[in-house]
C-alpha positions as CSV (number, residue, x, y, z in Angstrom):
1,M,8.0,-22.2,12.3
2,E,7.0,-18.6,11.9
3,L,7.5,-16.8,8.4
4,T,8.1,-13.4,7.8
5,K,7.7,-10.9,5.2
6,K,8.5,-7.2,4.7
7,I,5.8,-5.0,3.2
8,V,6.5,-1.8,2.4
9,L,3.4,1.2,1.7
10,L,4.5,3.5,-1.1
11,G,3.0,6.2,-2.7
12,Q,3.1,10.6,-2.5
13,F,2.3,12.9,-0.1
14,G,-1.8,12.3,1.8
15,V,-2.4,9.5,0.1
16,G,-3.5,7.9,3.3
17,K,-0.6,5.0,4.0
18,T,-0.1,6.0,7.8
19,S,-4.1,5.7,7.6
20,I,-4.1,2.2,6.1
21,A,-1.6,0.9,8.5
22,R,-3.0,2.2,11.6
23,R,-6.7,0.9,10.4
24,Y,-5.1,-2.4,9.6
25,L,-2.8,-2.8,12.7
26,L,-4.9,-1.0,15.1
27,D,-8.3,-0.7,13.7
28,I,-8.7,2.9,14.5
29,F,-8.8,6.4,12.0
30,E,-7.5,9.6,13.1
31,T,-8.8,12.9,11.1
32,D,-5.1,14.8,12.4
33,Y,-3.1,14.5,9.6
34,L,0.7,14.8,10.5
35,P,3.2,13.7,7.7
36,T,5.5,10.9,7.8
37,L,9.3,11.8,8.4
38,G,11.4,8.9,7.2
39,V,10.2,5.4,7.9
40,Q,7.4,4.5,10.9
41,I,8.1,0.4,10.8
42,K,5.2,-1.8,12.6
43,K,4.3,-5.8,13.1
44,K,1.6,-7.8,12.7
45,T,1.4,-11.7,13.4
46,L,-1.4,-13.8,11.1
47,Q,-2.4,-17.4,11.6
48,L,-2.6,-18.6,8.5
49,P,-5.3,-21.0,7.4
50,S,-2.4,-23.3,7.1
51,G,-1.4,-23.1,10.5
52,K,1.4,-21.7,10.0
53,K,2.4,-18.3,11.7
54,L,3.1,-14.8,9.4
55,S,4.7,-11.9,10.9
56,L,3.8,-9.0,8.2
57,I,6.8,-6.4,8.9
58,I,5.0,-2.9,7.4
59,W,7.3,-0.3,6.3
60,D,5.1,2.9,6.3
61,L,7.0,5.2,4.0
62,E,7.5,9.0,3.9
63,G,5.3,10.7,0.6
64,F,7.2,10.7,-2.4
65,N,7.1,12.4,-5.7
66,S,8.7,9.4,-7.4
67,V,9.2,6.2,-5.7
68,A,12.5,6.7,-7.7
69,A,13.5,9.5,-5.0
70,T,12.8,6.9,-2.1
71,R,15.8,5.6,-0.4
72,S,16.4,2.5,-1.9
73,S,17.7,1.2,1.7
74,Y,14.1,1.0,2.4
75,L,13.0,-0.9,-0.1
76,L,15.8,-3.8,0.1
77,G,14.2,-6.9,1.4
78,S,10.9,-6.5,0.5
79,N,8.3,-9.0,-0.3
80,A,5.7,-6.9,-1.3
81,F,5.1,-3.5,-2.2
82,I,1.7,-1.4,-1.7
83,Y,1.4,1.4,-4.0
84,I,-1.2,3.9,-2.6
85,F,-3.3,6.6,-4.6
86,D,-5.6,9.4,-3.4
87,I,-8.8,8.3,-5.5
88,T,-10.1,11.7,-5.5
89,R,-6.7,13.5,-6.3
90,P,-5.6,12.5,-9.9
91,V,-2.1,14.7,-9.3
92,T,-1.4,11.2,-6.8
93,Y,-1.6,9.0,-9.9
94,A,0.0,11.7,-12.5
95,G,2.9,9.6,-12.7
96,I,1.9,6.1,-11.9
97,Q,3.1,4.6,-14.9
98,D,7.1,5.5,-14.5
99,D,6.5,4.2,-10.7
100,I,5.2,0.9,-11.7
101,K,8.2,0.5,-14.6
102,F,10.8,1.6,-12.1
103,I,9.7,-0.8,-9.6
104,K,9.2,-3.5,-12.0
105,S,12.6,-2.9,-13.5
106,N,14.4,-2.6,-10.4
107,Y,12.4,-4.9,-8.1
108,P,11.0,-7.5,-10.6
109,K,10.3,-10.2,-7.8
110,V,8.7,-8.1,-5.2
111,R,5.0,-8.3,-5.2
112,L,3.2,-5.2,-6.2
113,T,-0.3,-4.3,-5.5
114,V,-1.9,-0.9,-6.3
115,V,-4.9,0.4,-4.5
116,G,-6.9,3.5,-4.3
117,N,-7.6,4.8,-1.4
118,K,-10.4,7.3,0.1
119,K,-13.3,5.2,-1.6
120,D,-15.5,6.8,1.2
121,L,-14.8,10.2,-0.6
122,A,-15.0,9.2,-4.1
123,E,-17.6,9.5,-6.7
124,Q,-18.1,7.0,-9.2
125,D,-16.8,9.2,-12.1
126,D,-13.6,9.4,-9.6
127,I,-13.7,5.7,-9.6
128,D,-14.2,4.9,-13.3
129,K,-11.3,7.7,-14.0
130,A,-9.1,5.8,-11.8
131,S,-9.8,2.4,-13.0
132,S,-9.4,3.2,-16.8
133,M,-5.4,4.0,-16.2
134,E,-3.6,2.8,-19.4
135,G,-1.4,0.0,-18.6
136,I,-2.0,-0.2,-15.0
137,Q,-3.2,-3.1,-13.0
138,I,-5.7,-1.3,-10.1
139,D,-5.8,-4.6,-7.7
140,G,-8.5,-2.6,-5.8
141,F,-9.9,0.9,-3.8
142,V,-10.5,0.9,-0.2
143,S,-11.4,3.6,2.6
144,A,-8.9,3.7,5.5
145,K,-11.7,5.7,7.0
146,T,-14.5,3.5,7.2
147,G,-12.2,0.4,6.8
148,E,-13.6,-0.8,3.9
149,G,-11.3,-3.1,2.1
150,V,-8.1,-2.5,3.9
151,H,-7.9,-5.9,5.9
152,E,-8.8,-7.6,3.1
153,L,-5.8,-6.0,1.2
154,F,-3.8,-7.6,4.0
155,E,-5.0,-11.0,4.1
156,N,-5.0,-11.4,0.9
157,L,-1.7,-10.4,-0.1
158,A,-0.1,-12.4,3.2
159,Q,-1.8,-15.3,1.5
160,K,-0.3,-14.5,-2.2
161,L,3.2,-14.4,-0.3
162,V,3.1,-17.9,1.3
163,E,1.9,-19.5,-1.8
């Protein structure tokens, strides 16, 4: 029996949602920036340690200034959200508290993971600043460019979704 889980990538324009998805799905990184229009949907099937197969349906959404501005039809039926921000651009997480509040109040049963991307470009000061956001639990820092933490992000989330 194969399980299927929908994961939606959320975040502002240019934070690296598509790059994270490509790094995880294809193990590639491209320097050309082309904004996502609407949504791109991809699938990856994993073999879990329990022997079960798990299909992750990954929805890579276009960037937004607020999660509330995202089409609700894209978010329906989600099992997990990965909220991505750019560690090196504080403007990309200036509204994170409002976005997290919106997600938790409108999708309380959906697992939420918050990650900072572009760790390869960040100084320790950037990471410290992002880590100290009041009331926000940061689940990790990744680099789509180098791949650091990307596979672990999805594999840990996949394991949590089947527990």
